[in-house]
C-alpha positions as CSV (number, residue, x, y, z in Angstrom):
1,M,84.6,-64.2,62.4
2,P,83.0,-63.8,65.5
3,G,85.1,-62.5,68.6
4,R,86.0,-65.0,71.0
5,R,85.2,-62.7,73.6
6,D,81.2,-62.1,72.5
7,P,80.8,-64.9,69.8
8,H,77.6,-64.2,67.3
9,F,74.8,-66.4,67.9
10,L,71.8,-66.6,66.2
11,Q,68.5,-68.5,67.1
12,D,66.8,-70.2,64.2
13,D,63.2,-70.4,64.1
14,R,63.0,-73.6,65.9
15,G,64.8,-72.1,68.9
16,F,68.6,-73.6,67.9
17,Y,71.7,-71.8,67.7
18,T,74.0,-71.3,64.4
19,T,77.0,-69.0,64.2
20,S,79.8,-68.3,61.5
21,Y,83.0,-68.1,60.6
22,G,83.8,-66.0,57.4
23,P,81.6,-67.1,54.6
24,F,80.8,-70.7,56.5
25,V,77.5,-71.0,58.4
26,L,78.2,-73.5,61.4
27,R,75.7,-75.5,62.8
28,S,75.8,-78.6,65.4
29,A,74.8,-81.9,64.8
30,F,74.0,-84.7,67.3
31,Q,74.3,-88.2,66.9
32,P,73.3,-90.5,69.9
33,I,75.2,-92.8,72.2
34,F,73.1,-95.8,73.9
35,S,73.2,-98.1,76.3
36,Q,71.0,-101.6,75.7
37,D,69.4,-103.8,78.7
38,E,69.7,-107.6,78.3
39,H,66.2,-107.3,76.2
40,G,68.2,-105.1,73.6
41,H,66.2,-101.8,74.6
42,L,68.2,-98.9,73.6
43,T,68.4,-95.7,75.9
44,I,70.4,-92.8,75.0
45,E,72.6,-91.7,77.1
46,A,74.4,-89.1,75.5
47,F,74.9,-87.4,72.3
48,E,78.7,-87.1,70.3
49,A,78.5,-83.0,68.9
50,L,79.7,-82.6,65.4
51,I,80.3,-79.2,63.4
52,R,78.3,-78.9,60.0
53,A,79.3,-76.2,57.5
54,Q,77.8,-74.8,55.0
55,R,79.1,-71.9,52.3
56,N,76.4,-70.7,49.7
57,G,73.9,-72.9,51.0
58,Q,76.2,-76.1,50.2
59,A,77.1,-78.3,52.7
60,V,81.1,-78.5,53.2
61,S,82.5,-81.6,54.6
62,P,84.1,-80.8,58.3
63,A,87.3,-82.1,56.9
64,H,87.3,-79.8,54.4
65,F,86.2,-76.8,56.6
66,F,88.8,-77.4,59.1
67,S,91.8,-77.3,56.6
68,L,90.4,-73.9,55.4
69,V,90.8,-71.9,58.9
70,E,93.8,-69.9,59.4
71,P,96.3,-71.3,61.7
72,D,95.5,-68.1,63.7
73,D,91.8,-68.8,64.1
74,A,92.1,-72.2,65.1
75,I,91.8,-72.1,68.6
76,A,89.0,-69.3,68.2
77,V,87.2,-71.7,65.9
78,D,87.6,-74.6,68.2
79,T,86.2,-72.8,71.1
80,L,83.3,-71.5,68.9
81,C,82.4,-74.9,68.1
82,R,82.3,-76.1,71.8
83,E,80.1,-73.3,72.6
84,L,78.0,-73.8,69.9
85,H,77.3,-77.3,70.8
86,I,76.8,-76.5,74.4
87,L,74.3,-74.0,73.7
88,N,72.3,-76.5,71.6
89,M,72.4,-79.1,74.2
90,G,70.5,-76.8,76.6
91,K,68.1,-76.3,73.9
92,L,67.5,-79.9,73.4
93,G,65.4,-80.4,76.5
94,R,67.3,-83.2,77.8
95,R,67.3,-83.5,81.3
96,K,69.7,-86.1,82.0
97,A,71.6,-86.8,78.5
98,R,75.4,-86.1,78.8
99,L,76.9,-84.2,75.8
100,F,80.6,-85.8,74.3
101,I,82.7,-82.5,72.8
102,N,86.2,-82.3,71.1
103,F,89.3,-81.3,72.6
104,N,92.6,-81.3,70.9
105,P,95.2,-80.3,73.4
106,G,97.6,-79.8,70.5
107,L,96.4,-76.2,69.5
108,F,97.5,-74.6,73.3
109,D,100.9,-74.1,73.5
110,A,100.7,-72.2,77.1
111,V,99.0,-72.9,80.1
112,A,97.0,-69.7,80.9
113,D,95.3,-70.5,77.6
114,I,94.1,-73.5,79.2
115,D,92.8,-71.5,82.2
116,A,91.3,-68.9,80.4
117,E,89.3,-71.6,77.7
118,I,87.8,-74.0,81.1
119,D,86.8,-70.5,82.7
120,R,84.5,-70.2,79.3
121,M,83.3,-73.8,79.1
122,V,82.1,-73.5,82.8
123,D,80.6,-69.8,81.9
124,V,78.6,-71.2,78.7
125,T,77.7,-74.3,80.3
126,L,76.0,-72.7,83.3
127,K,74.8,-70.4,80.3
128,A,73.3,-73.2,78.6
129,G,71.1,-74.4,81.9
130,L,73.5,-77.6,82.4
131,R,75.7,-78.6,84.7
132,P,79.3,-79.4,84.1
133,G,78.8,-83.1,84.8
134,R,77.0,-83.5,82.0
135,I,79.8,-82.3,79.7
136,V,82.4,-85.3,78.5
137,C,85.2,-83.9,76.7
138,E,87.1,-86.0,74.6
139,I,90.8,-85.9,74.4
140,T,91.4,-86.3,70.7
141,E,94.2,-88.4,69.2
142,Q,96.2,-85.2,68.6
143,G,98.7,-85.2,71.4
144,S,99.8,-81.8,73.3
145,G,103.4,-80.9,72.3
146,D,103.6,-79.6,76.0
147,E,102.6,-82.3,78.4
148,A,102.1,-79.4,81.2
149,V,99.4,-78.1,78.9
150,L,97.5,-81.4,78.8
151,T,98.0,-82.2,82.3
152,R,96.8,-78.7,83.2
153,L,93.7,-79.2,80.5
154,V,92.9,-82.8,82.1
155,E,92.8,-81.8,85.8
156,G,91.6,-78.5,85.4
157,L,88.5,-79.7,83.5
158,R,88.0,-82.6,86.1
159,S,88.1,-79.9,89.0
160,R,85.3,-78.4,87.7
161,L,83.1,-81.7,87.7
162,F,83.6,-82.0,84.0
163,R,84.1,-85.8,82.9
164,I,86.8,-86.8,80.6
165,A,87.3,-89.1,77.5
166,V,90.0,-90.7,75.8
167,D,89.6,-90.7,72.1
168,D,90.3,-93.6,69.7
169,F,91.9,-95.9,71.9
170,G,93.8,-98.6,70.4
171,A,95.3,-96.4,67.5
172,D,98.8,-96.6,68.7
173,D,100.8,-98.0,71.6
174,S,101.2,-95.2,73.6
175,D,97.3,-95.3,74.4
176,S,97.5,-97.8,77.6
177,K,99.9,-95.1,79.1
178,R,97.7,-92.5,77.9
179,V,94.7,-94.0,80.0
180,D,96.7,-94.6,83.1
181,E,98.1,-91.0,83.0
182,L,94.6,-89.5,82.3
183,R,92.4,-91.7,84.3
184,P,89.2,-91.0,81.7
185,D,85.9,-91.5,83.0
186,V,84.8,-93.0,79.4
187,L,87.1,-95.0,76.8
188,K,86.4,-94.8,73.4
189,F,87.6,-97.8,71.4
190,D,88.9,-97.1,67.7
191,A,86.7,-98.8,65.2
192,A,89.2,-99.8,62.5
193,W,91.5,-101.2,65.7
194,V,88.8,-103.3,67.0
195,R,87.9,-104.4,63.5
196,R,91.0,-106.1,63.5
197,F,90.6,-108.1,66.8
198,T,87.0,-109.1,65.4
199,E,88.8,-111.1,62.5
200,T,89.6,-113.6,64.9
201,S,87.9,-115.8,68.0
202,A,91.0,-115.3,69.5
203,G,91.1,-111.6,69.2
204,M,87.6,-111.4,70.1
205,G,88.3,-113.4,73.7
206,L,91.0,-110.9,73.9
207,L,88.8,-107.8,73.1
208,K,86.1,-109.2,76.0
209,L,89.0,-109.5,78.3
210,M,90.1,-105.8,78.2
211,V,86.6,-104.8,78.2
212,E,86.1,-106.3,81.2
213,Q,89.4,-104.9,82.9
214,F,88.5,-101.2,82.1
215,I,85.0,-101.8,83.7
216,E,86.6,-102.8,86.5
217,R,89.3,-99.7,87.0
218,G,85.5,-97.8,86.8
219,I,86.0,-96.7,83.8
220,T,83.3,-96.8,81.0
221,V,83.7,-98.5,77.5
222,L,82.1,-97.0,74.6
223,F,82.6,-98.4,70.7
224,E,81.9,-96.4,68.0
225,G,81.7,-96.5,64.2
226,L,78.7,-99.5,64.5
227,E,77.6,-100.0,61.0
228,E,75.7,-103.3,61.2
229,E,73.2,-105.1,63.6
230,H,75.6,-107.8,64.5
231,Q,78.0,-105.3,65.6
232,V,75.5,-104.3,68.2
233,E,74.9,-107.7,69.1
234,F,78.7,-108.6,69.6
235,C,78.7,-105.4,72.2
236,Q,76.1,-106.7,74.5
237,E,77.8,-109.9,74.0
238,I,80.9,-108.9,75.4
239,G,79.6,-106.2,78.0
240,V,80.1,-102.9,76.1
241,Q,78.5,-100.0,78.0
242,L,78.1,-97.6,75.4
243,M,77.8,-98.0,71.8
244,Q,77.5,-95.6,68.5
245,G,77.3,-95.8,65.1
246,Y,74.9,-95.6,62.1
247,A,73.5,-98.9,63.0
248,L,71.8,-97.1,65.4
249,A,71.0,-93.8,64.6
250,R,72.7,-91.2,62.4
251,P,73.8,-87.5,63.8
252,E,71.2,-84.9,63.0
253,I,71.5,-81.2,62.8
254,V,68.0,-80.8,64.9
255,P,67.8,-83.8,66.5
256,K,63.9,-83.6,67.2
257,T,63.0,-87.1,65.6
258,F,64.8,-89.0,68.7
259,D,62.6,-87.5,71.2
260,D,59.6,-89.6,68.9
261,R,61.8,-92.7,68.7
262,F,63.6,-92.7,71.9
263,P,61.8,-90.2,74.5
264,E,63.5,-89.6,77.8
265,Q,61.7,-90.4,80.9
266,A,60.0,-87.2,82.3
267,L,61.6,-86.1,86.0
268,P,58.9,-85.7,88.5
269,Q,57.4,-82.0,88.9
270,P,57.5,-80.0,92.2
271,G,53.7,-80.4,92.3
272,D,53.6,-84.3,91.7
273,T,53.3,-86.7,94.7
274,A,56.9,-87.4,94.5
275,S,59.1,-84.9,96.5
276,H,61.1,-82.4,95.2
277,A,64.1,-84.0,97.3
278,R,63.4,-87.4,94.9
279,K,63.5,-85.2,92.2
280,V,66.7,-83.3,93.0
281,A,68.0,-87.3,93.6
282,I,67.5,-88.3,90.0
283,E,69.0,-85.1,88.6
284,R,72.2,-85.8,90.2
285,E,72.2,-89.1,89.4
286,P,74.8,-89.7,86.7
287,A,73.1,-91.6,83.7
288,P,73.6,-95.4,83.7
289,G,77.3,-96.5,82.4
290,F,79.2,-93.3,84.1
291,S,80.8,-94.3,86.8
292,H,81.5,-92.0,90.0
293,R,84.7,-92.8,91.0
294,L,88.3,-92.5,89.2
295,S,90.5,-95.3,89.4
296,S,94.2,-94.9,89.2
297,H,94.9,-98.7,89.2
298,P,97.7,-99.6,86.8
299,H,96.0,-102.5,85.2
300,T,96.3,-102.4,81.5
301,P,96.2,-104.9,79.6
302,H,80.3,-117.2,67.7
303,R,80.1,-114.0,65.5
304,T,82.5,-111.9,63.3
305,A,81.9,-108.1,63.9
306,T,83.6,-105.6,61.3
307,F,83.7,-101.5,62.4
308,G,83.4,-98.9,60.4
309,K,85.4,-95.8,60.6
310,R,83.5,-92.6,62.4
311,T,83.5,-89.6,60.0
312,R,83.7,-86.1,62.4
């Protein structure tokens, strides 16, 4: 496999990167994450990065691919996928959209490993021409056996100005504690868990209240796994800020069609009438739906919608 110190990335004829692990060719797929205004207008605020593997020209599911990774290679492959995604985000040409990438803290068993990984993250982000603030690091549902490692990971990423997201909120009873401890910028609600809440009017009311409380704490709420139009409408009704799912857009390995359907508003150029200072201000402004502040406030708590589980 490519060495961790000098990963072997190749560019295809469209400028996007690929890499390999053993007999597998690895590519990035991006799925858009949208905001929606009161008129139903959709804007791409971010992309979630997903790995796509092929062996002998045949697609291999992500779950099957990762099951075939040798245990000794797990961290190296995890790192390789993140770096691949960040480099491809740099080639996408979007100036404001953010990129969601996964971190499984359970793979790391030493604080020194975490520090080295964060240093690599900074290096590849800058190499891709991005700012750390455009990268959202999802802490996946697999916990870390060492709480010191998890704390060091989150604090280290935040100190370098990366954003933090907690994935699959609602999947178990420990999620509220995890939110209080990690103080994420973004909270991704588990699709199957949300489906249970939307089976009754009382459940939908409680879900709306929870969304409002998290927003009050400065946490951006994201619902994923949206597969039907009425689910998107339900999100708008209860104030969900970010949405993701097949009802909106499917992942694409080279997501150029997104530019046709959802073009990004051009930033002013130095020669335009807008001043250079205004250009800098626009670039520094976080995408709508992302809060500047982090809150450690310890407060947690007529349409039927069904939500499908996302497949990584």
